[in-house]
C-alpha positions in Angstrom: 102.3 81.2 79.7 99.3 79.1 78.4 101.5 76.0 78.5 101.1 72.8 76.4 100.5 71.1 79.7 97.2 73.1 80.2 96.2 72.6 76.6 96.6 68.6 76.9 94.8 68.6 80.2 97.9 67.7 82.3 98.6 69.1 85.6 99.7 72.6 85.5 103.0 72.9 87.3 104.8 76.2 86.5 108.2 77.0 87.8 108.3 79.6 90.6 110.7 82.1 91.5 110.6 84.2 94.5 112.0 87.9 94.5 112.5 89.8 97.4 113.8 93.4 97.5 115.6 94.2 100.9 116.9 96.9 102.9 118.2 96.7 106.3 116.0 93.9 107.4 118.3 91.0 108.2 116.3 89.3 110.9 112.9 89.9 109.0 114.3 88.7 105.8 115.5 85.4 107.4 111.8 84.7 108.5 110.5 85.4 105.2 112.9 83.1 103.3 112.4 80.3 105.7 108.5 80.8 104.9 109.1 80.6 101.3 111.3 77.3 101.8 108.6 75.8 103.8 105.8 76.2 101.1 103.8 73.0 100.2 104.3 74.0 96.4 108.0 74.1 95.5 109.6 77.7 94.9 112.6 76.5 92.8 114.5 79.8 93.0 114.8 82.7 95.5 116.3 85.9 94.4 117.3 88.8 97.1 117.9 92.2 95.5 119.6 94.0 98.2 119.5 97.8 98.3 123.0 98.1 99.9 122.2 97.1 103.3 124.8 97.6 106.0 123.1 95.1 108.6 125.0 92.0 107.9 122.2 90.9 105.4 124.5 89.7 103.0 126.6 87.5 105.3 123.4 86.2 106.8 122.1 85.1 103.4 125.6 83.7 102.4 125.9 81.6 105.6 122.3 80.5 106.2 121.1 80.3 102.7 123.8 79.7 100.3 121.6 78.5 97.4 119.7 82.0 97.5 120.8 84.3 94.5 121.9 87.3 96.2 122.2 90.6 94.0 123.4 93.7 95.9 122.8 97.2 94.3 125.2 99.8 95.2 122.5 102.2 96.2 118.7 101.9 97.4 116.8 101.6 94.3 113.5 100.7 96.3 111.1 98.9 94.0 113.1 99.1 90.9 114.9 96.1 92.7 111.7 94.1 91.8 112.4 94.9 87.9 115.9 93.5 88.5 114.9 90.5 90.2 112.0 89.6 87.8 114.1 90.1 84.8 116.7 87.6 86.3 114.3 85.1 87.5 114.1 81.9 85.5 110.6 80.7 86.6 107.4 80.9 84.7 105.9 82.9 87.7 107.4 85.6 89.9 106.5 85.5 93.5 107.0 89.1 94.7 106.8 89.8 98.6 108.0 92.4 101.0 111.1 91.5 103.3 108.9 91.7 106.2 106.2 89.2 104.7 105.5 85.7 106.1 103.7 83.6 103.8 101.2 80.9 105.0 102.6 77.4 104.1 100.0 76.7 101.4 100.0 80.2 99.9 102.0 79.6 96.7 100.0 76.3 96.1 96.7 78.0 96.3 97.8 80.8 94.0 99.2 78.4 91.3 95.7 76.8 91.3 94.2 79.9 90.6 96.5 80.5 87.6 95.5 77.1 86.4 92.0 77.9 86.3 92.3 80.6 83.4 95.3 81.3 81.0 94.1 85.0 81.1 95.2 85.4 84.9 98.2 87.6 84.9 98.5 88.3 88.7 97.1 86.4 91.8 97.6 88.2 95.1 97.2 87.2 98.7 95.2 88.4 101.5 97.5 90.6 103.8 97.1 90.2 107.6 98.9 92.3 110.2 101.6 90.1 111.6 100.9 90.6 115.3 97.0 90.7 115.4 95.9 88.9 112.3 93.6 91.5 111.2 93.0 92.1 107.5 94.9 94.7 105.9 92.3 96.4 103.4 92.6 100.4 103.6 90.6 100.9 100.6 87.5 98.8 101.9 87.1 96.9 98.5 85.9 93.7 100.3 83.5 92.7 102.7 84.6 90.6 105.9 82.9 87.7 104.3 84.5 88.0 101.0 88.0 88.2 102.9 87.1 85.0 104.6 86.1 83.3 101.5 87.8 80.8 99.1 86.7 83.0 96.2 88.6 84.5 93.3 87.8 88.3 92.8 88.7 90.4 89.8 90.3 93.7 90.9 91.7 96.7 89.2 95.0 96.6 91.2 96.7 94.3 93.6 98.8 94.3 96.9 102.3 93.8 95.9 103.3 91.9 99.2 102.4 88.3 98.3 101.7 88.5 94.8 102.4 86.2 92.0 103.0 87.5 88.4 103.4 85.8 85.2 106.9 86.6 83.8 105.8 86.4 80.2 103.2 89.1 81.0 105.7 91.2 82.9 108.0 90.9 79.7 105.1 91.9 77.4 104.1 95.0 79.2 107.6 96.3 79.9 107.8 95.6 83.6 107.7 98.8 85.9 108.4 102.2 84.8 111.6 103.8 85.8 110.0 106.7 87.5 108.3 104.5 90.2 109.8 104.5 93.5 107.4 102.2 95.5 103.8 103.0 95.7 101.8 102.6 92.7 103.8 100.0 90.8 100.9 97.6 91.2 98.5 100.0 89.5 101.0 100.5 86.5 101.3 96.7 86.1 97.5 96.2 86.6 96.6 98.9 84.1 99.0 97.6 81.3 98.0 94.1 81.9 94.1 94.9 81.9 94.3 96.8 78.7 95.9 93.7 76.9 93.0 91.6 78.2 94.5 89.9 81.2 93.0 89.5 84.7 94.3 90.7 87.9 92.7 88.5 90.7 92.5 88.6 94.6 92.3 85.3 96.3 91.9 85.6 100.1 92.3 81.9 100.9 96.1 82.5 100.4 97.5 84.7 103.2 100.8 86.5 104.2 101.3 88.1 107.4 103.0 91.5 107.2 105.1 93.4 109.7 105.1 97.2 109.8 108.4 98.7 108.2 109.2 102.0 110.0 111.4 103.1 106.8 108.5 102.7 104.5 105.9 103.9 107.0 107.7 107.2 107.6 104.7 109.7 106.9 107.0 112.3 105.0 108.4 109.4 102.8 105.4 107.8 102.3 103.5 110.9 101.2 106.4 111.9 98.7 106.4 108.6 96.9 102.5 108.4 96.9 102.3 111.8 95.4 104.8 111.4 92.7 103.8 107.8 91.8 99.9 108.7 91.7 100.1 111.7 89.6 102.6 110.1 87.2 100.2 107.2 87.0 97.4 109.3 85.9 99.4 111.2 83.5 100.7 108.3 81.9 97.5 106.2 81.4 94.3 108.3 81.8 92.5 110.4 79.4 93.3 114.2 80.1 90.0 115.2 81.6 89.6 112.1 84.0 93.6 112.6 85.0 93.0 116.1 86.0 89.7 115.3 88.0 91.5 112.6 89.9 94.8 114.5 90.2 92.7 117.1 92.3 91.2 114.3 94.5 94.7 113.2 95.2 95.6 116.8 96.0 92.8 116.9 98.3 93.9 113.7 100.2 97.8 114.9 100.2 96.7 118.2 101.8 94.7 116.3 104.5 97.6 114.0 105.1 100.0 116.7 105.3 98.0 118.7 108.0 97.6 115.4 110.0 101.3 114.4 110.0 102.9 117.9 109.5 104.7 116.8 106.2 104.6 120.2 104.4 108.0 120.1 103.3 107.7 116.8 101.6 104.2 117.9 100.2 105.8 120.9 98.4 108.7 118.6 97.4 106.6 116.1 95.9 104.8 118.8 93.9 107.9 120.2 92.7 109.4 116.7 91.6 106.1 115.6 90.0 106.4 118.6 87.6 109.9 118.0 87.2 109.6 114.5 85.9 106.3 115.1 84.1 107.9 115.6 80.7 109.7 112.2 80.9 106.3 110.6 81.8 104.4 112.2 79.1 106.9 111.1 76.5 105.9 107.4 77.5 102.1 108.2 77.7 99.9 105.4 76.5 96.1 106.3 77.0 94.1 103.3 78.1 91.0 102.2 76.4 87.7 103.5 77.7 86.8 99.9 78.7 90.0 99.6 80.7 89.5 102.6 82.5 85.8 101.9 83.4 87.0 98.7 84.9 89.8 100.5 86.8 87.3 102.9 88.2 84.9 100.1 89.2 86.5 100.1 92.5 87.4 103.5 94.1 91.0 104.4 94.9 91.5 108.0 95.2 88.0 108.8 96.9 88.7 105.8 99.0 91.7 107.3 100.2 90.0 110.6 101.1 86.9 108.9 102.6 88.5 106.2 104.8 91.9 108.0 105.4 89.5 110.8 106.9 87.2 108.4 108.7 90.1 106.4 110.2 91.6 109.7 111.5 88.5 111.0 113.1 87.9 107.7 114.7 91.5 108.1 116.3 90.9 111.5 117.2 87.6 110.6 119.1 89.2 107.6 120.6 91.9 109.8 121.9 89.5 112.3 123.3 87.7 109.5 125.1 90.8 108.0 126.5 92.1 111.5 127.7 88.7 112.1 129.5 89.2 108.5 131.1 92.8 109.3 132.3 91.6 112.5 133.7 88.8 111.2 135.5 90.7 108.1 136.8 93.4 110.5 138.1 90.9 112.7 140.0 89.5 109.9 141.8 
């Protein structure tokens, strides 16, 4: 997307299309759309790809936002809705966000300026904040509080899909999202392919988006299943065999701990079975990344961070629960 405008020193003003996959979030979707329409940099096209919602979403969009392009899938295709929306989009850059994300008014403008700084940048993503508390969402602990609060631009091996802007020409070049990906891991797939072709994936914390908690997505069993399948298929598709096996084992440790914590053993065994069932198709599309790309992807931990910080957070919650229980018993005995 290195335009003539950039080459000639003119102002860089790409056309932006927003794509929001949706399922049963009518009221949250309304707030998300209003935030996009309130951007200081114009978003010229909004595309909703609805996963067959039955909560009046279609009627709400038709009545309140007739200019929005509404595409309805006959069933829930989860993140593959992003593929449909991105391929439909007419803009130079595709803004993707969850239906329960609310962009800060200047988020798009800030990210466009980052794209303008380097034609090798393929993806820019926001700082995600919890909707109610404003706390930073960073489960992998890739950045310090000072970095999160800065105006910096940080190269990263992957990105957060809620509040991410992606160059459409790069998406076309890398083939969008693989068909086996249900939800989690799609960011890693896009990043791996783009970085292997010489592009940059960057985090710009000065652009922010507030994110609500989606009970459907956060269901422990469902989350375990799609993380298992997507994670193992990602490794099988892109990583050298030795490293893929090592990291697959790290994933297994995390999945076992997660299942013990949330009692999701049925989904655990289903995930293993379906991963093996889908493996032949994934291996047919196997494209091993260059050693340089793998080294960069490993520059910030993923699987080990899941184990380390997931376990740490679990221990903290456990100890906090013990402390609160003792306090309640003490107060009740007085």
